C-alpha positions as a printed NumPy array, in Angstrom:
array([[ 40.897,  -3.944,   8.798],
       [ 37.335,  -5.171,   8.425],
       [ 36.564,  -3.647,  11.804],
       [ 37.801,  -0.336,  10.38 ],
       [ 35.431,  -0.654,   7.418],
       [ 32.469,  -1.416,   9.689],
       [ 33.374,   1.441,  12.024],
       [ 33.637,   3.787,   9.046],
       [ 30.151,   2.812,   7.938],
       [ 28.653,   3.398,  11.358],
       [ 30.372,   6.772,  11.776],
       [ 29.506,   7.945,   8.269],
       [ 25.818,   7.386,   9.086],
       [ 25.954,   9.804,  12.034],
       [ 26.102,  13.136,  10.147],
       [ 22.935,  12.276,   8.238],
       [ 21.109,  11.495,  11.465],
       [ 22.184,  14.719,  13.152],
       [ 22.083,  17.012,  10.133],
       [ 18.347,  17.479,  10.617],
       [ 19.117,  19.554,  13.707],
       [ 21.677,  21.755,  11.994],
       [ 20.095,  21.849,   8.53 ],
       [ 18.837,  25.406,   8.944],
       [ 22.446,  26.508,   8.503],
       [ 22.677,  24.764,   5.123],
       [ 21.055,  25.357,   1.737],
       [ 18.424,  22.626,   1.233],
       [ 20.221,  21.156,  -1.772],
       [ 23.456,  20.864,   0.213],
       [ 21.594,  19.305,   3.124],
       [ 19.968,  16.757,   0.807],
       [ 23.286,  15.865,  -0.824],
       [ 25.089,  15.397,   2.487],
       [ 22.242,  13.395,   4.013],
       [ 22.065,  11.116,   0.967],
       [ 25.841,  10.647,   0.865],
       [ 25.807,   9.843,   4.572],
       [ 23.251,   7.05 ,   4.512],
       [ 24.287,   5.542,   1.157],
       [ 27.998,   5.503,   2.05 ],
       [ 27.18 ,   3.926,   5.395],
       [ 25.15 ,   1.206,   3.687],
       [ 28.014,   0.466,   1.3  ],
       [ 30.708,   0.323,   3.985],
       [ 28.712,  -1.824,   6.387],
       [ 27.686,  -4.255,   3.634],
       [ 31.277,  -4.657,   2.431],
       [ 32.487,  -5.185,   6.   ],
       [ 29.862,  -7.839,   6.704],
       [ 30.61 ,  -9.537,   3.379],
       [ 34.289,  -9.83 ,   4.299],
       [ 33.497, -11.176,   7.749],
       [ 31.085, -13.743,   6.331],
       [ 33.441, -14.904,   3.556],
       [ 34.639, -18.068,   5.397],
       [ 31.02 , -19.252,   5.569],
       [ 29.735, -17.949,   2.241],
       [ 32.646, -18.9  ,  -0.035],
       [ 32.343, -22.698,   0.406],
       [ 28.68 , -22.468,  -0.608],
       [ 29.165, -20.146,  -3.57 ],
       [ 32.537, -21.268,  -4.908],
       [ 33.232, -24.754,  -3.55 ],
       [ 35.692, -26.215,  -1.096],
       [ 38.808, -25.571,  -3.194],
       [ 38.335, -21.818,  -3.098],
       [ 37.399, -21.946,   0.575],
       [ 40.57 , -23.857,   1.452],
       [ 42.715, -21.503,  -0.607],
       [ 41.233, -18.444,   1.074],
       [ 41.148, -19.804,   4.598],
       [ 44.709, -18.799,   5.469],
       [ 44.302, -15.397,   3.845],
       [ 41.023, -14.672,   5.591],
       [ 42.326, -15.733,   8.981],
       [ 45.034, -13.09 ,   8.666],
       [ 42.384, -10.393,   8.377],
       [ 39.353, -11.748,  10.184],
       [ 39.893, -12.592,  13.863],
       [ 36.983, -14.16 ,  15.676],
       [ 36.655, -17.484,  13.917],
       [ 33.496, -19.285,  12.935],
       [ 31.218, -17.54 ,  15.428],
       [ 32.022, -14.109,  13.974],
       [ 31.65 , -15.412,  10.412],
       [ 28.258, -16.975,  11.102],
       [ 26.997, -13.885,  12.939],
       [ 28.09 , -11.67 ,  10.045],
       [ 26.452, -14.048,   7.561],
       [ 23.132, -13.928,   9.386],
       [ 23.284, -10.155,   9.682],
       [ 24.271,  -9.717,   6.033],
       [ 21.526, -12.068,   4.873],
       [ 18.913, -10.235,   6.905],
       [ 20.131,  -6.862,   5.602],
       [ 19.931,  -7.99 ,   1.977],
       [ 16.516,  -9.548,   2.634],
       [ 15.136,  -6.389,   4.248],
       [ 16.508,  -4.216,   1.433],
       [ 15.01 ,  -6.493,  -1.216],
       [ 11.636,  -6.547,   0.547],
       [ 11.615,  -2.756,   0.853],
       [ 12.454,  -2.43 ,  -2.826],
       [  9.635,  -4.801,  -3.783],
       [  7.113,  -2.971,  -1.584],
       [  8.245,   0.358,  -2.968],
       [  7.741,  -0.703,  -6.579],
       [  4.361,  -2.213,  -5.772],
       [  3.24 ,   0.876,  -3.877],
       [  4.24 ,   3.188,  -6.706],
       [  2.363,   1.022,  -9.191],
       [ -0.816,   1.475,  -7.146],
       [ -0.257,   5.242,  -6.846],
       [  0.135,   5.79 , -10.588],
       [ -3.144,   7.146, -11.943],
       [ -4.51 ,   5.525, -15.132],
       [ -5.657,   7.721, -18.012],
       [ -9.352,   6.99 , -17.445],
       [ -9.334,   8.287, -13.858],
       [ -9.422,  11.987, -12.967],
       [ -8.372,  15.016, -14.951],
       [ -5.086,  14.701, -16.862],
       [ -3.321,  17.891, -17.985],
       [ -0.049,  17.971, -19.887],
       [  2.539,  20.257, -18.309],
       [  6.158,  20.874, -19.206],
       [  7.585,  17.357, -19.267],
       [  5.058,  15.712, -16.948],
       [  1.359,  15.029, -16.483],
       [ -0.635,  16.911, -13.861],
       [ -3.395,  14.637, -12.591],
       [ -6.306,  15.718, -10.411],
       [ -7.933,  12.705,  -8.777],
       [-11.574,  12.98 ,  -7.671],
       [-11.279,  12.484,  -3.926],
       [-11.935,  14.87 ,  -1.034],
       [ -8.931,  13.51 ,   0.85 ],
       [ -6.096,  16.057,   0.627],
       [ -3.014,  14.604,  -1.024],
       [ -0.208,  15.598,  -3.372],
       [  2.739,  13.57 ,  -4.644],
       [  4.909,  12.975,  -7.693],
       [  5.966,   9.826,  -9.517],
       [  9.017,   9.672, -11.777],
       [  9.742,   7.212, -14.534],
       [  9.107,   7.162, -18.292],
       [  5.717,   8.832, -17.805],
       [  6.128,  11.198, -14.836],
       [  3.054,  12.351, -12.963],
       [  2.311,  15.035, -10.403],
       [ -0.868,  14.021,  -8.59 ],
       [ -3.119,  16.281,  -6.525],
       [ -6.553,  15.535,  -5.115],
       [ -9.632,  17.593,  -5.915],
       [-10.081,  18.043,  -2.145],
       [ -6.711,  19.762,  -1.765],
       [ -7.061,  21.667,  -5.018],
       [-10.35 ,  23.175,  -3.879],
       [ -8.627,  24.658,  -0.811],
       [ -5.938,  26.461,  -2.772],
       [ -6.132,  29.662,  -4.714],
       [ -4.368,  29.923,  -8.066],
       [ -1.05 ,  31.091,  -6.631],
       [ -0.996,  28.41 ,  -3.945],
       [ -1.885,  25.744,  -6.495],
       [  0.938,  26.974,  -8.696],
       [  3.306,  26.649,  -5.721],
       [  2.285,  23.047,  -5.062],
       [  2.627,  22.126,  -8.74 ],
       [  6.03 ,  23.857,  -8.917],
       [  7.145,  21.856,  -5.874],
       [  6.168,  18.531,  -7.462],
       [  7.704,  19.622, -10.776],
       [ 11.01 ,  20.253,  -8.968],
       [ 10.967,  16.682,  -7.66 ],
       [ 10.516,  15.403, -11.2  ],
       [ 13.049,  17.763, -12.763],
       [ 15.81 ,  16.764, -10.341],
       [ 14.883,  13.044, -10.409],
       [ 14.33 ,  12.861,  -6.666],
       [ 12.675,   9.488,  -7.159],
       [ 16.148,   8.017,  -7.74 ],
       [ 17.427,   9.686,  -4.587],
       [ 14.579,   8.162,  -2.616],
       [ 15.34 ,   4.73 ,  -4.103],
       [ 18.962,   4.984,  -2.965],
       [ 17.948,   6.129,   0.533],
       [ 15.382,   3.346,   0.867],
       [ 17.871,   0.678,  -0.233],
       [ 20.552,   1.931,   2.151],
       [ 18.073,   2.138,   5.031],
       [ 17.118,  -1.476,   4.4  ],
       [ 20.752,  -2.583,   4.474],
       [ 21.226,  -0.659,   7.728],
       [ 18.029,  -1.787,   9.468],
       [ 20.056,  -2.824,  12.536],
       [ 21.887,   0.523,  12.878],
       [ 19.874,   2.631,  15.366],
       [ 20.499,   6.025,  13.763],
       [ 20.143,   4.904,  10.124],
       [ 16.39 ,   5.473,  10.184],
       [ 16.935,   9.053,  11.302],
       [ 19.484,   9.514,   8.522],
       [ 16.981,   8.259,   5.949],
       [ 14.206,  10.471,   7.336],
       [ 16.563,  13.449,   7.273],
       [ 17.37 ,  12.812,   3.615],
       [ 13.667,  12.609,   2.706],
       [ 12.812,  15.885,   4.443],
       [ 15.861,  17.498,   2.858],
       [ 14.568,  16.578,  -0.601],
       [ 11.22 ,  18.17 ,   0.251],
       [ 12.953,  21.347,   1.415],
       [ 15.015,  21.368,  -1.772],
       [ 11.839,  21.203,  -3.866],
       [ 10.302,  23.925,  -1.662],
       [ 13.246,  26.204,  -2.376],
       [ 12.844,  25.608,  -6.109],
       [  9.094,  26.294,  -5.952],
       [  9.632,  29.464,  -3.919],
       [ 11.621,  30.942,  -6.775],
       [  8.523,  30.54 ,  -8.976],
       [  5.702,  31.752,  -6.738],
       [  7.403,  33.301,  -3.728],
       [  7.838,  31.924,  -0.22 ],
       [  4.581,  33.288,   1.154],
       [  2.413,  31.438,  -1.362],
       [  4.19 ,  28.154,  -0.735],
       [  4.1  ,  28.602,   3.035],
       [  0.352,  29.23 ,   3.005],
       [ -0.199,  26.209,   0.753],
       [  1.752,  23.997,   3.162],
       [ -0.288,  25.222,   6.113],
       [ -3.527,  24.459,   4.27 ],
       [ -2.19 ,  20.949,   3.587],
       [ -1.229,  20.195,   7.197],
       [ -3.784,  17.351,   7.373],
       [ -2.674,  15.789,   4.085],
       [ -3.074,  12.009,   3.897],
       [  0.187,  10.067,   4.479],
       [  1.747,   8.534,   1.383],
       [  4.492,   5.923,   1.032],
       [  7.843,   7.166,   2.339],
       [  9.427,   6.156,  -0.985],
       [  7.328,   8.736,  -2.855],
       [  8.042,  12.462,  -2.944],
       [  4.909,  13.869,  -1.304],
       [  3.31 ,  16.275,   1.121],
       [  3.686,  13.792,   3.91 ],
       [  3.028,  14.27 ,   7.622],
       [  2.432,  17.249,   9.873],
       [  5.927,  17.068,  11.423],
       [  7.662,  17.235,   8.046],
       [  5.409,  20.075,   6.905],
       [  6.137,  22.007,  10.109],
       [  9.857,  21.616,   9.52 ],
       [  9.493,  22.727,   5.907],
       [  7.558,  25.827,   6.955],
       [ 10.335,  26.61 ,   9.427],
       [ 12.914,  26.249,   6.656],
       [ 10.897,  28.609,   4.465],
       [ 11.052,  31.19 ,   7.247],
       [ 14.84 ,  31.223,   6.875],
       [ 16.566,  33.432,   4.311],
       [ 16.873,  31.878,   0.88 ],
       [ 19.672,  29.308,   0.739],
       [ 19.916,  28.804,   4.489],
       [ 21.469,  31.159,   6.995],
       [ 24.677,  31.12 ,   4.995],
       [ 27.029,  29.777,   7.643],
       [ 28.033,  26.306,   8.72 ],
       [ 29.011,  26.241,  12.349],
       [ 32.14 ,  24.542,  13.74 ],
       [ 30.109,  21.655,  15.158],
       [ 28.516,  20.956,  11.795],
       [ 31.833,  21.204,   9.975],
       [ 33.486,  18.884,  12.478],
       [ 30.666,  16.373,  12.226],
       [ 30.884,  16.024,   8.479],
       [ 34.688,  16.097,   8.608],
       [ 34.571,  13.148,  11.011],
       [ 32.38 ,  11.256,   8.579],
       [ 34.71 ,  12.048,   5.682],
       [ 37.782,  10.937,   7.646],
       [ 36.05 ,   7.704,   8.636],
       [ 35.087,   7.012,   5.039],
       [ 38.614,   7.678,   3.816],
       [ 40.1  ,   5.514,   6.556],
       [ 37.769,   2.668,   5.687],
       [ 38.6  ,   2.929,   2.001],
       [ 42.36 ,   3.141,   2.549],
       [ 42.371,   0.382,   5.134],
       [ 40.058,  -1.92 ,   3.208],
       [ 41.515,  -1.533,  -0.285],
       [ 44.603,  -3.734,   0.273],
       [ 42.444,  -6.373,   1.913],
       [ 40.   ,  -6.493,  -0.986],
       [ 42.836,  -6.502,  -3.517],
       [ 44.573,  -9.391,  -1.756],
       [ 41.357, -11.38 ,  -1.536],
       [ 40.453, -10.955,  -5.195],
       [ 44.022, -11.612,  -6.35 ],
       [ 43.764, -15.036,  -4.711],
       [ 40.294, -15.742,  -6.044],
       [ 40.732, -14.698,  -9.672],
       [ 43.311, -17.331, -10.698],
       [ 40.928, -20.026,  -9.477]])
């Protein structure tokens, strides 16, 4: 059954990787939700599967020989492959946890450096957040959540924009803060770290990030109109790259895709094609199969461990 859990995780990751190609048929918020669910569910399933496979190696270290001996017969019923499989899963699980932890540490450190102190730049209080204009000619714009949320824009980018375009950019960053997209990005980054060895996981994570930007674009367009936001994005095509874990105007490719999305009718084209429906249905079936197949195994394992 562990193979079923691992397979479910790998299949669930596929819709997020491919949704970027069919996203123009979906409302941005729906696209973001599906992409996030795809990569996070995949990370959970694959981690649980690897943990079960590595149990014969990990349990003696964490719980002692008595637990290991008690579980050996039980685990052998579920985990064919012997010691080689267990050690390979242990190495892979350890590397996945290590990569995820390192990404989390880098993300927190990067955000700390991007937060603008009160003595630097122009700080203006907006509705629920602080709009900060930093004195640099380099074009940049990003938002930072947390107890003291900030929307940051450079003086170089601000000087390019007229009042309506500036309002569109600020409305975009405000949407990120209002919907707590920082938490979404944290979940995507953690899952991508756990799935570093899955080839299409990186595409799933990138799809989720762009989807969040398109979601914020759609929110901003309701404030200023699509034309103002589109023109602001085009003026920011050479914006300086920011950390992927921060909601930002980030990269010419992403901006081009966002402009294309803005050219679509509000809320997507309104229809989800059969291929898209089938793709996400496959992911849902795989997730359900993994959960149904893995639940008895987990229950049996814990029922043997708890009395000890």
